[in-house]
C-alpha positions in Angstrom: -1.9 -5.3 34.6 -4.9 -3.3 35.9 -2.8 -0.1 35.6 -2.1 -0.9 31.9 -5.8 -1.5 31.2 -6.8 1.6 33.0 -4.2 3.6 31.1 -5.3 2.2 27.8 -9.0 3.0 28.6 -8.0 6.6 29.5 -6.0 7.0 26.3 -8.9 5.8 24.2 -11.3 8.1 25.9 -9.0 11.1 25.5 -8.4 10.3 21.8 -12.1 9.9 20.9 -12.9 13.6 20.3 -9.8 14.0 18.2 -10.6 11.0 16.0 -14.2 12.2 15.6 -13.1 15.6 14.5 -10.8 14.0 11.9 -13.6 11.7 10.6 -16.0 14.6 10.1 -13.4 16.8 8.5 -12.6 14.1 6.0 -16.2 13.3 5.0 -17.1 15.0 1.8 -20.4 16.8 1.5 -23.1 14.8 -0.3 -23.6 17.5 -3.0 -19.9 17.4 -4.1 -18.8 14.9 -6.7 -15.6 12.9 -5.9 -12.5 14.3 -7.5 -11.7 12.4 -10.7 -8.1 11.5 -11.5 -6.8 13.7 -14.3 -4.4 12.7 -17.0 -1.7 14.9 -15.4 -1.9 13.0 -12.1 -1.4 9.7 -13.9 1.5 11.1 -15.9 3.2 12.5 -12.8 6.5 10.7 -12.0 6.8 8.7 -8.8 10.3 8.0 -7.5 11.0 5.1 -5.2 14.2 3.9 -3.5 15.0 0.2 -4.2 17.5 -1.9 -2.4 19.6 -4.0 -4.8 19.9 -7.7 -3.8 23.1 -8.4 -1.8 23.6 -5.1 -0.2 22.3 -3.4 3.0 23.5 0.1 2.3 23.1 0.9 -1.4 19.8 2.3 -2.7 18.8 2.8 -6.3 16.3 5.5 -7.2 13.8 4.5 -9.8 11.3 6.9 -11.3 8.2 5.9 -13.3 4.7 7.2 -13.9 1.8 5.8 -12.0 0.7 3.8 -15.1 4.2 2.4 -15.5 4.4 1.4 -11.7 1.0 -0.3 -12.1 2.2 -2.2 -15.1 5.4 -3.1 -13.3 3.6 -4.5 -10.3 1.1 -6.4 -12.5 3.9 -8.1 -14.4 5.6 -8.9 -11.1 2.4 -10.5 -9.8 2.0 -12.5 -13.0 5.6 -13.7 -12.9 5.2 -14.8 -9.3 2.0 -16.6 -10.0 3.6 -18.4 -13.0 6.5 -19.5 -10.8 4.1 -20.8 -8.2 2.0 -22.7 -10.8 5.2 -24.3 -12.3 6.4 -25.3 -8.8 3.1 -27.0 -8.0 3.1 -28.8 -11.4 6.5 -30.2 -10.5 5.4 -31.4 -7.1 2.1 -32.9 -8.2 2.4 -36.7 -8.0 1.7 -38.5 -11.3 -0.2 -41.7 -11.6 
């Protein structure tokens, strides 16, 4: 157990300069404005592989824009919340 702790401590110490260099490289200078998303970025198609229910091997490729994916996930969340609310209404004791 002591060897594991010692090894972990050495690994963390060895990685510290590397992590620090990444953090400083990713920090934007104060005089630069953050990059705004352009219309072309929101219109770019994003493709994702989806697994159909009932199969382990088949995958279906679905392509949508970022706005369409956002709307898709918003509707999925709303539908899930609606099902949860309906389930709780059924289980709520009356009287």
